[in-house]
C-alpha positions as CSV (number, residue, x, y, z in Angstrom):
1,M,-4.7,-8.5,-6.2
2,D,-3.2,-5.7,-8.3
3,K,-1.1,-6.8,-11.3
4,R,1.8,-4.6,-10.2
5,V,1.9,-6.3,-6.8
6,V,1.8,-9.7,-8.4
7,G,4.7,-8.8,-10.7
8,T,6.7,-7.4,-7.8
9,L,6.1,-10.6,-5.7
10,L,7.1,-12.8,-8.7
11,G,10.3,-10.7,-9.1
12,I,11.1,-11.0,-5.4
13,A,10.4,-14.8,-5.5
14,G,12.8,-15.1,-8.5
15,M,15.5,-13.2,-6.6
16,L,15.1,-15.4,-3.5
17,L,15.1,-18.6,-5.6
18,W,18.4,-17.5,-7.2
19,F,20.0,-18.1,-3.8
20,M,18.4,-21.6,-3.3
21,P,20.0,-24.9,-4.5
22,W,20.3,-25.3,-8.2
23,T,22.2,-28.5,-8.4
24,E,23.0,-31.3,-6.1
25,F,26.0,-33.6,-6.1
26,S,27.7,-36.0,-3.8
27,M,31.2,-36.8,-2.8
28,G,31.3,-40.0,-0.7
29,D,28.8,-39.7,2.1
30,M,28.4,-35.9,1.8
31,D,25.8,-34.1,-0.3
32,F,26.6,-30.6,-1.7
33,Y,24.5,-28.0,-3.4
34,R,25.3,-25.3,-5.9
35,T,23.3,-22.0,-6.0
36,G,23.1,-19.3,-8.6
37,S,26.0,-17.5,-7.0
38,H,28.2,-20.6,-7.4
39,V,27.3,-20.9,-11.0
40,G,28.3,-17.3,-11.6
41,G,28.8,-15.6,-14.9
42,I,25.6,-15.6,-17.0
43,A,23.6,-16.7,-13.9
44,Y,23.8,-13.2,-12.6
45,I,21.6,-12.2,-15.5
46,L,18.9,-14.2,-13.9
47,L,19.2,-12.3,-10.7
48,M,19.2,-9.0,-12.5
49,S,16.2,-10.0,-14.7
50,S,14.2,-10.9,-11.6
51,L,15.0,-7.5,-10.1
52,A,14.1,-5.8,-13.4
53,S,10.8,-7.7,-13.6
54,A,9.9,-6.5,-10.1
55,V,10.7,-2.9,-11.0
56,L,9.2,-3.0,-14.5
57,S,5.9,-4.3,-13.1
58,W,5.2,-0.6,-12.1
59,V,5.8,0.7,-15.7
60,P,2.6,1.2,-17.6
61,Q,3.9,-0.4,-20.8
62,P,4.2,-4.2,-20.4
63,V,6.6,-4.9,-23.4
64,P,9.9,-4.4,-21.5
65,R,8.6,-6.8,-18.8
66,I,7.7,-9.4,-21.5
67,I,11.3,-9.1,-22.8
68,V,12.9,-9.5,-19.4
69,A,10.6,-12.4,-18.4
70,A,11.2,-14.2,-21.7
71,L,15.0,-13.8,-21.2
72,S,14.7,-15.1,-17.6
73,T,12.5,-18.1,-18.7
74,L,14.9,-19.0,-21.5
75,L,18.0,-18.8,-19.4
76,S,16.5,-20.7,-16.5
77,G,15.2,-23.3,-18.9
78,Y,18.6,-23.6,-20.5
79,F,20.3,-24.1,-17.1
80,W,17.6,-26.7,-16.2
81,L,18.2,-28.6,-19.4
82,S,22.0,-28.5,-19.2
83,M,22.0,-29.7,-15.6
84,G,19.6,-32.5,-16.3
85,E,18.8,-34.8,-13.4
86,V,21.0,-33.1,-10.9
87,A,18.9,-30.0,-11.0
88,A,17.6,-29.1,-7.6
89,W,14.4,-27.5,-6.4
90,G,15.6,-23.9,-6.5
91,L,16.3,-24.0,-10.3
92,V,13.0,-25.7,-11.0
93,G,11.2,-23.1,-8.9
94,L,13.0,-20.3,-10.7
95,C,12.0,-21.7,-14.0
96,M,8.4,-21.9,-12.9
97,V,8.3,-18.4,-11.4
98,S,9.9,-16.9,-14.5
99,G,7.4,-18.7,-16.7
100,I,4.5,-17.5,-14.6
101,S,5.9,-14.0,-14.8
102,L,6.1,-14.2,-18.6
103,L,2.5,-15.3,-18.8
104,D,1.4,-12.5,-16.4
105,A,3.2,-10.0,-18.5
106,I,1.6,-11.3,-21.7
107,E,-1.8,-11.2,-20.1
108,E,-1.2,-7.6,-19.0
109,H,-0.1,-6.7,-22.5
110,L,-3.3,-8.1,-24.0
111,A,-5.3,-6.1,-21.4
112,F,-3.3,-3.0,-22.3
113,K,-4.0,-3.5,-26.0
114,R,-7.7,-4.0,-25.4
115,K,-7.9,-0.9,-23.3
116,E,-6.1,1.1,-26.0
117,K,-8.5,-0.2,-28.6
118,L,-11.5,1.0,-26.7
119,K,-10.2,4.6,-26.6
């Protein structure tokens, strides 16, 4: 599969996971979930970074995508660490998707440098 398509799919997956459960808490017999929109504030950067990652996968230079993916990985990891054991599957998935996106962007950057070296 083309790297651009993979990057776009990872960005779309990150945007979808932003709307999934991030934390779980209970009040009595009822279970509640909090999503990225409920966290608000800085969590919107994660939504925008997933969108930017999807768009920047079509740009020939991979460095902006590396920066955006690193920001997304760091922020989602921060939220996961701060929420601890109440972190739900949406936040864990977002952390994994942003990490895979970062690794994909780094791999693309190394391939780009090798191609430039051969010229």
